[in-house]
Every structure is written in structure tokens, then in C-alpha cells.
DRENZA-443785 format. One line per 3 residues: their letters; for each residue x, z, y of C-alpha. Coordinates in steps of 0.001 Angstrom, whole numbers, plus 524288, in hexadecimal, padded with zeros to 5 digits. Example, Ala and Ser with C-alpha at 12.3 -4.5 7.8 and 13.67 -1.06 7.14 Angstrom:
// residues 2
as	8300C:81E78:7EE6C ~ 83566:81BE4:7FBDC
This chain:
// residues 118
men	3C681:D1DBD:B256C ~ 3C3CB:D2C35:B2771 ~ 3CF24:D354C:B2A7A
kst	3CE1D:D4146:B21CC ~ 3D53A:D4DB8:B2559 ~ 3DF37:D52B8:B1BB7
rpt	3DDC1:D6070:B212A ~ 3D960:D6A41:B16D5 ~ 3CB9C:D6F90:B181E
ske	3C99C:D7CEC:B1E2E ~ 3C6E3:D8274:B109F ~ 3D352:D7C69:B0AFE
tll	3DB41:D81E1:B1652 ~ 3D5F8:D8F97:B143B ~ 3D849:D8F48:B059D
afl	3E63E:D8A57:B078C ~ 3E87E:D952A:B1197 ~ 3E3A6:D9FBF:B0849
tal	3EBA1:D9A1E:AFD0F ~ 3F7EB:D9A96:B0574 ~ 3F512:DA8C5:B090C
nde	3F30E:DAC2A:AFAB2 ~ 4000C:DA596:AF789 ~ 4067F:DAD13:B02C7
dfe	40A79:D9FE5:B0863 ~ 4089F:DA42C:B1665 ~ 40F5C:D983B:B1C1F
tar	4056D:D8F3D:B15B4 ~ 3FA32:D985C:B1938 ~ 3FEE5:D9836:B275A
sfv	3FDF0:D8957:B2787 ~ 3EF22:D8A64:B25D9 ~ 3ECB3:D9287:B3233
tdg	3EDE7:D908C:B40D4 ~ 3F7E6:D980A:B48E6 ~ 3ECB7:D9EB9:B5008
lrf	3E603:DA389:B43A5 ~ 3DC57:DAE81:B4650 ~ 3D9A5:DB838:B3B4F
egv	3CE99:DC22A:B3BC9 ~ 3CC62:DCBB8:B30BD ~ 3C635:DD8B2:B2D8B
lga	3D2D4:DE020:B2FE5 ~ 3D819:DD8AA:B3B99 ~ 3DAF7:DCBD7:B4264
rdg	3E6F7:DC359:B4494 ~ 3E9BA:DB8E6:B4EB6 ~ 3F33D:DAE3F:B4AEB
aaa	3F83A:DA8FF:B3E0D ~ 404E7:DB0B0:B3F19 ~ 3FDC9:DBDC5:B3F8A
yft	3F4BA:DB9CC:B3471 ~ 3FFC2:DB580:B2B7A ~ 407EF:DC18C:B2E6E
dme	3FCB9:DC953:B289E ~ 3FA46:DC000:B1D4F ~ 4088F:DC01A:B192A
rmr	40843:DCEF5:B18F9 ~ 3FB23:DD0AB:B1223 ~ 3FBFD:DC552:B0866
fky	3ED78:DC505:B053F ~ 3E877:DBD2D:AF9AE ~ 3DBF8:DB541:AFAB7
avk	3D2AA:DB225:AEF72 ~ 3C971:DA815:AF528 ~ 3BB50:DA90F:AF09A
svi	3B498:D9EFF:AF941 ~ 3B7A5:D962E:B04CF ~ 3ADC6:D8F4F:B0D82
aeg	3B20E:D85EF:B1820 ~ 3AA9C:D7FB3:B2336 ~ 3B2A6:D7792:B2C7D
edv	3BDA4:D7FC8:B3207 ~ 3B814:D8CB4:B2CFA ~ 3BAB7:D922A:B1F77
aal	3B4BE:D9E59:B197D ~ 3BB10:DA471:B0D9A ~ 3B826:DAFB2:B0482
fdv	3C3C0:DB543:AFD59 ~ 3C955:DC180:AF77C ~ 3D55A:DC5F3:AFED5
tiq	3DE6D:DCF0D:AF79D ~ 3E20F:DD9E4:B0111 ~ 3E95B:DE5FC:AFC7E
gka	3E67C:DE1E9:AEE87 ~ 3D7DA:DE101:AF0D7 ~ 3CFC4:DD47A:AF0A8
ilt	3C777:DD496:AFCFB ~ 3BC6B:DCAAC:AFE85 ~ 3BEC7:DC40E:B0B96
agw	3B7D8:DB9BF:B13A6 ~ 3BFF2:DB10F:B1C74 ~ 3BC07:DA781:B2715
yhl	3C6A0:D9DBF:B2A86 ~ 3C5D9:D942D:B35CF ~ 3CEB2:D884C:B3648
teg	3D31F:D80EA:B424B ~ 3D8E9:D7371:B4024 ~ 3DA97:D7662:B31AB
kis	3E131:D83A6:B330A ~ 3DB94:D914D:B31D9 ~ 3DA04:D96BC:B3F9C
sir	3D200:DA2E5:B3CF9 ~ 3CF78:DABFE:B3196 ~ 3C4F2:DB670:B3117
vif	3C3EB:DBEFF:B250B ~ 3BA92:DC9BD:B2136 ~ 3BAE8:DD313:B15C7
dpr	3B74C:DE0EA:B1263 ~ 3C3E2:DE8A6:B149D ~ 3BF20:DF552:B0E5E
plf	3C631:DF314:B0159 ~ 3D311:DF2F8:B08DC ~ 3D0AA:E00BE:B0DB3
ekk	3CC8E:E06C7:B00C1 ~ 3D56B:E11A0:AFC2B ~ 3DBA1:E1044:AEED7
d	3D894:E1B08:AE52F
């Protein structure tokens, strides 16, 4: 008889992670990442889960997922992230190691964040 893993797929892990962030359940979100999480984004980088979650708890972004594509331990996602009240189309590349997110790379056009209000 074949032994099937009960570990969630990479796509399921990412979606559960984003749902926890949306719910501001940072303890649950933290359970989906490695201690050595590496984040790289347009406006900076963070080494370690502690540094990443310090920022996430302060910024409290909201994610509206548009599409998710997974291949093995890599997951690509397109989503709108609400930042400063503006929905910003963002692409994210997540890599998992042993079922946990170990790196996050995001790209987006930051210009709307720097527009002056009339």
C-alpha cells in the first residue's frame, strides 16, 4: 500500500498563509514559514521570520488573491494588496522548504504610494 503524505500542497499552504494574514492571525501565519524566512520586495528586504512579522503586524496588509500557480515547492501568486488604502497589483514568488515558506519575493509598481493627494 502506498504511503500518501498528509502535508498540504504548496498552493494550499500559501493560501492558508495569506488567509491568516488577512485575518490578522499572525501566530497562525507564522506557523507556515521557516525561522530563516527571507523576504525581498520593491521597498526593502528582511531576513528572518521575526523581522518579517514585526513589519506585517504593523502594516496589516490585506490580500485579494487573483491567481495562484504552483509547481513543486514554488508558488507564484497575483493579488491586489491594499496599502495605504490603495489596491496595488502585486506578483509574489514563494518558495517552500519541507512544507514551509522559506522565501518570498514580491514585485509591484510603487508609484501610486507616492502620489500626492489633491
